[in-house]
N, C-alpha and C positions, 0 to 999 in steps of 0.2 A: 325171962320170957317176954313178960307186958313190956317190958321200956324196950326192946328191941324190935317190937310189933309198933310201938308209938314213934319211935326214930322212923322207922319206916315207913309210914301212914305220911309224916310231917316230910321226909323228904321227896314222895310221892306225889305229896299235892303241891310242893314249890314246882316242883320239874314240871307238872303238867300247867301249872300258871306261868311258866315262863313266857313271853310273845304273844301271848291270847289273841285270837282274831277277833277284831270289830268293826261292825257295819259301819261304814262311812256312808255319809248321802256329800256323794264327791261333784262338783261343777265340771261338766265337759264343755274343751272349747267346740264351736262350729265341726263338722266336719268336712267342709268347704269354705275357703276363704272367700268372704264379700269385701269388698272395697268401694269404698266412699258411695251408702247406701244408707240413706235414712230413712228415706218414704216406703212404703209402698201401696202398691195398688192390686185387688183379686181383676183379674179379668177374665176374659170369658173358658168356661169349659163345657167341652162338646164330647156329645156321647156316638163312639165310632165304632163300627161294627168288625169282626177279626176273633182269633184265635187269640185268649187268654192262656199263657205260660202256666203249665201247671208246676206244682211245690218239686224244687229242684232234686230233694233227696230219690223222689218218685224217680227222676231219670235214670239214675244210675242203678234203680233196681227194677226194669221193665222186669225183667224174665223173671223174677222170683213171682211175681202174681201172672203171670202167663199160664198157668198151671192149676191156678188154685180160683176160678171162677165158679167152682160150688159155693162157695160163700158170696158173689155178687150178684145183689136180687136183678129182676129184670124190671126196666129195661137197662143196660148196663149204660154207663156217666162212665165215659174214658175220656174227655173234654170238657172244657169251657168255654164257650162259645160268645160274644158279645155280638147282639142286634140292635141297629140303628134304631132308636124308638123317639117318639117325638116326645113322650114326657120326659119334663126336666128335673124331677125330685130327686134323683138321685145328686145332679149336678147341684141342685141349691144347698143339698144336705154338707156334700163334699166344703164347696163353698164357707159355709155354716163354721165346719169343724177348724179348716185351716183360719178365719176371722179370730177364734176361739183360742186354738191354741197361739196363733201370734200374736193377738192381748196378754194373753198372759205373760209367756214364756220369751219375748224377744225383746230386742231395744229398739226395734222401727214401728215407727210413726204409720198406724193405718189412716190411708187420705180419701181411698175408694174404693167400697167394697160390694159395690152394684153391678158390677163389668158394664156399667156407662158410660157413656163421655161425659155426662152431667153430674157424675155424683160425688161432684167433690163437696167437701161442706169446709168453709173460710176461705184460706188465702193459698193459691197454688204453687207450691214448692218451686225451686229452682227444677227443672227435667234431667239433669247430671244426676241429682241425687234419688231419683225416683226409680224404681225397679219395678216391672209388670210380670204378677204371676200369672200363668194358664195355664191350661190344658187338655190331655187328651184321654176320654174314657169309655176303657171297655166294659161292661158289666154283664154279670151274667149269673140268675137265679133260677132256681125249681125247684119246687114244691111238688112233690110225690106222698100223692094217700092210695095206701091201699091195704093188702091183708097177706099173710103167709100162714101155713099150716103147722104150729108148733106141737110139740108131745108134752102132754103134761101127767102127773104123776098124782094120784088120792090118798090122800093119808085119813084112812081109818077113823073118825072120833068112838063111833060107837062099835066095844068089843062084844062079837059075839052077834052080830045081826049079817045077815047077808048084803052084799054088795048095793043091792038093788033097793037094799031096806035103807041101808045109808044115803044113799041118792037123791030118794023120795023124797026123805027127813032133813035132807040138807044140813047132813053130818059129815061131811067131807071137808078138806082143805086142798086146793088145787094149789100146786107151783111147777113151775117148767123143768123138763129135765132135759138131758141132752143125746141120750141113748136111742131117742124114738121108739122108745117101748110102749112108749104111755098115751094116752087118749091124745087124737090127734085133732085139735082144735082151731078154725078159720082165725086167725089174730090181729085186728087191724093196727095199722103204724100210721104215722107221719114223717115223713125223712123232707129236711131243709138244707139245702144246698146252695152257695152263694159265692161268688167270685169277682174282684176288680181290680184291677188293671190301671194304671195310671200315670201317664208321660207327662210329668211338669216340668215348666219353660220357667227362666225368670229372666229378665230379659232388663237391661237399661233403656227406661221410655228415650232418651234423649236420639243415640245411636242405633237404638234395636239390636246392639250385643248383647250376648250370654251374660251373664251377671257370673251365675256358674253353669257346672256343664248339666244339659240335660238331663233328667236322669226317671227310672219308671220305677214305681213301687208297686207291690201287689199284697195282697190280704184276702184269705179266703176261710169262709167257714160252711161245717156241716153237725149237725147233729140230727138223732132219730128220737121218737116219743113211741113210746111202743113196740110192738114185735120183738124180736130177737134182738138182744143190745151184741151179736156176733156178726150180724147182716148189713149189707148196705148195698145203694146201689154204685158205690163208690169202688175200685181197689182198693181191696185192706190198708195196702203201704202208702195208698194214696189219703186213704182216710186217717192213719193214723197219724202222718207226718203233718197233715193242717192239726190235729187236736194237739199234737206236741208241742208247734211250731207256732200258733196261731191262737189256739184258745187255751191256756194254761189260766186263765183266770176267770175260767167257764164257771167254776165251782165252789170259787171262792165267797163268802159271805159275806155282805153288807161291813164296812168298817165298822167304829163303835162312833167316829166322829160323824160320818154319815147316820148313826142312826141315831146321834144325841139331836144333828140337825133337824132332821125329819121329826124328833119330839117337841122341839122346839116350835115348831109351824104349826103344827097342832094346836095350839094355843096361842100362837102370835096374827098368826093367818089360816083360822080355820076355811076358808074357801079356797085356797089357794091351797092347802093339806088335802081335800076332797077332791078337786079339779086335776091334780098333778096323779090321783091314786095311789095316793103314797097310807090310804089307810087298808089298803087290800096287801094280802099276803105275797111277800115277791115267794114264788119256787121256781127254779130250774127245771122242774118237770115239767109246768106251762109249758107248752111249743109258744115260738117266737113269732113275731108278726113282722110281715114284710117291711114295715117301718124299722121296727129294731134292727133287722140284720143290716139295712144300708146305712143305720144311724152307726153302729159300729164299725163297718168295715170303712166308714167315709174318717171318723176319727182317727182308726188306725192307719190309715195313709195321711193325714194329715201329721200325726207324731213322728211317723217315719221321715217326713219332707221337713219340719220345723227344726228335726236333730240337723240338718242339713246348713242352715243358716243361720242357728242361732245356738247360745249358749244352753246346754240343760242337763238336768242333774239325773245323778242314775246312785243305785246302792251299789255299794261294793265291799266285801267282806276284804279286808287288808290287815294284815300283822305288824302291831309295832313293837320294835324292835326294844332288847333290855339295854336301852344308852343309859342316859341323865334319868334320873327315877323323874327331879319335877317336870322337865319336858313330856316324859310318859304320860304321867299323869294330865296334866295340859291337853295331850290330843285325845285320849283315851275319854276325856269329859268335854270333848269337842270345842274345847277353845283354841282353834289353831292358830288364829291371829297372835293369839299370849305365846306359844310355843314357837313360831317364828322367831317374836322380837327377842326371846330368852336365847334360844340355841344363838340365832345371828350374833350376841351379844358374850357367847359362850366361846373361849378360845381354845379349849382344848376338846374338840369334839371328834368321837371317834368314830369308825364306819356304822356303826348303829346309829351315831347322831347325826350322820347326814344323814342315812336312810330317814330318819325320825322327817328331820326337816324337810326332808324330799317328802313323808309322806301327809305334812302338814300343808305346804304349798299344794299338792295335788289334791287333797279336799277341799281348799278353798282354791281350787280352777285355775288355779296358776302352773300351766304345765311346765311350759320351758323350762322354767326354774325348777319344780319339782325334779324333772329329766337331769337335770345338770349337778343337784347334789344325792339324786343316787347314781350316777358315773361317777361320784366321787366316793361313793361308799363304795361301788364295783371296784374301782382303780385299788382301795387299800385290801378288797376280800375278792378275789377275784373267781372262786369258787363257791361263791356264797347261792343259791338258786335263788331264795327271794330276793335278793338285789336284781341277780339278771330277769327274773320276771319285770320287775320294776320299771329297768330298762327299755326291757321289750314294750312295758302296756304304753308307755308315754311316746314310743315312738313315733314321728308323721309318717 
């Protein structure tokens, strides 16, 4: 009996350990092809007026919240409208975010980031190799401070006394309830809404032609502090879409590395540590400032655009096949170049080996080579879903 159970456990563990999914940090090529550009200038960004497009999933479900206005606070916000203002804070923050991401994640050399004609440093390069990035910004921001009547229940701690005595003795614990049968108390709240829409142009300086197609990028923000978590000045489906698609990192804690860096700064440079507010507890329950929202939205737009013109990294859960054990071990250990060299010199590659070779190429950012070996794997096993997914994933 025990022997049979033991053998079953071994078989079960072996079966579940086959072809585990591994998290890879994969280098992806730019989403658009950039030809003969080595230098980048950051040109003018201007605020323009107009309506900002709402999140896409909201459009297809307009009818769903048409009759659910009871959860929408007044004034109900049904659209984001940008107004042309003189303040250039958002334009400068977006420019700074672009400079930051391009300097860290792109192969181009920044030669002018001021937007001025005299913003060069050093020798001016061949204008045929220079691209100028500019854009038009629509920006919306609203800060609503109000209150709503909410029902609370009283949990009596002092047993055997009247409710009036308990209230006078501060011996009750208050909690919100949803039936509306408790004590109705005016409850204050703050709700902040923000949206940005940026049309970005990248033109060759010599002939003013588009280097890449002009594209429009959007980002949104909504958060409510206080009041009921179920109500908002936005329609429910719009608020849900923004939270799910644009604020998934909202509740994530600071990374360990970031915490270590901050702790180290407190010893190496205490003045900067206190000046940057690192001594203060960071809490998501503290309302964001207007500057915080603009920085967040500007960074989001910059990241979306830089992916268009520069190689970028993303984390993906991919499955290593049970091919050659040496190659599979190298891939699981992130030794992609060694795995490529090993498999390329391996004469008798199976379909799984071809897939793993493609996986190593993909993790190294060599997408055309990865696709070539994924196709070879699929040619041998044309009903393998994992191979089909790989071919589809690396399709341009």
